[in-house]
C-alpha positions as CSV (number, residue, x, y, z in Angstrom):
1,M,27.4,16.3,-64.0
2,T,31.0,15.7,-63.0
3,T,33.8,16.1,-65.4
4,W,37.0,14.1,-64.8
5,V,40.2,15.1,-66.3
6,K,42.9,12.5,-66.7
7,I,46.2,14.2,-65.8
8,C,48.4,11.2,-65.3
9,S,49.6,11.2,-68.9
10,I,49.9,15.0,-69.2
11,D,53.2,16.8,-68.4
12,I,52.0,19.5,-66.0
13,A,55.3,20.6,-64.6
14,S,58.6,21.1,-66.2
15,P,61.5,19.2,-64.5
16,P,63.6,22.2,-63.3
17,S,62.6,23.0,-59.8
18,V,63.5,25.9,-57.4
19,K,63.9,25.6,-53.7
20,H,62.5,28.3,-51.5
21,P,65.4,30.4,-50.1
22,D,64.0,30.5,-46.6
23,D,62.6,27.0,-46.4
24,K,64.5,24.2,-48.1
25,K,61.6,21.8,-47.7
26,K,59.5,23.7,-50.2
27,I,60.1,23.0,-53.9
28,Y,58.6,25.1,-56.7
29,Y,58.0,23.8,-60.2
30,S,57.2,25.8,-63.3
31,L,54.0,24.8,-65.0
32,T,54.0,23.8,-68.6
33,S,51.2,25.2,-70.9
34,N,49.2,21.9,-70.2
35,G,49.8,22.4,-66.5
36,K,48.5,26.0,-66.7
37,K,45.4,24.7,-68.5
38,V,44.7,22.1,-65.8
39,A,45.3,24.7,-63.1
40,K,42.8,27.1,-64.7
41,V,40.2,24.4,-65.1
42,H,40.8,23.5,-61.4
43,D,40.3,27.1,-60.3
44,Q,37.2,27.4,-62.4
45,M,35.8,24.2,-60.8
46,H,36.3,25.7,-57.3
47,E,34.6,28.9,-58.3
48,T,31.6,27.0,-59.7
49,I,31.2,24.9,-56.6
50,K,31.5,28.0,-54.4
51,T,28.9,29.9,-56.4
52,K,26.5,26.9,-56.3
53,L,27.0,26.5,-52.5
54,V,26.4,30.2,-51.8
55,D,23.3,30.3,-54.0
56,K,21.9,27.2,-52.4
57,L,22.6,28.4,-48.9
58,T,21.3,31.9,-49.3
59,A,18.1,30.9,-51.2
60,K,16.5,29.7,-48.0
61,Y,17.0,33.0,-46.1
62,S,15.4,36.4,-46.5
63,I,17.5,39.5,-47.1
64,D,16.8,40.6,-43.6
65,D,18.1,37.3,-42.2
66,L,21.2,37.6,-44.3
67,K,21.8,41.1,-43.0
68,I,21.6,39.9,-39.4
69,V,24.1,37.2,-40.1
70,A,26.4,39.6,-42.0
71,N,26.2,42.1,-39.1
72,F,27.0,39.3,-36.6
73,L,30.0,38.1,-38.6
74,D,31.3,41.7,-39.0
75,D,31.0,42.3,-35.2
76,L,32.8,39.0,-34.5
77,Y,35.5,39.9,-36.9
78,Q,36.0,43.3,-35.3
79,L,36.2,41.8,-31.8
80,E,38.7,39.2,-33.1
81,Q,40.9,41.9,-34.5
82,K,41.3,43.4,-31.0
83,F,42.9,40.2,-29.6
C-alpha cells in the first residue's frame, strides 16, 4: 500500500536561507515543524523500503551463500582501499 502525502500546501521551510560559506551555489533552509515531520516520514519510508528489499533479496540465499558474498565484497573493499 502506498501512502501519498500532499506537501504542496504545507510550509516545510521557513523563508530565511543561509548560503554556504565555501560554495555560494548552495542554499540552506531551516525546516519548520511541519517540514521536520515530512522529512521524518520520508526517512522512515526509505528505511522501510530498504528493509523489505534486503529481506526479499536475502530470503532466496542460504547463510553460506551470503557469507561467500560478504567475504567477496569485503575482499573487494580491501583491494579498493589500496588504490
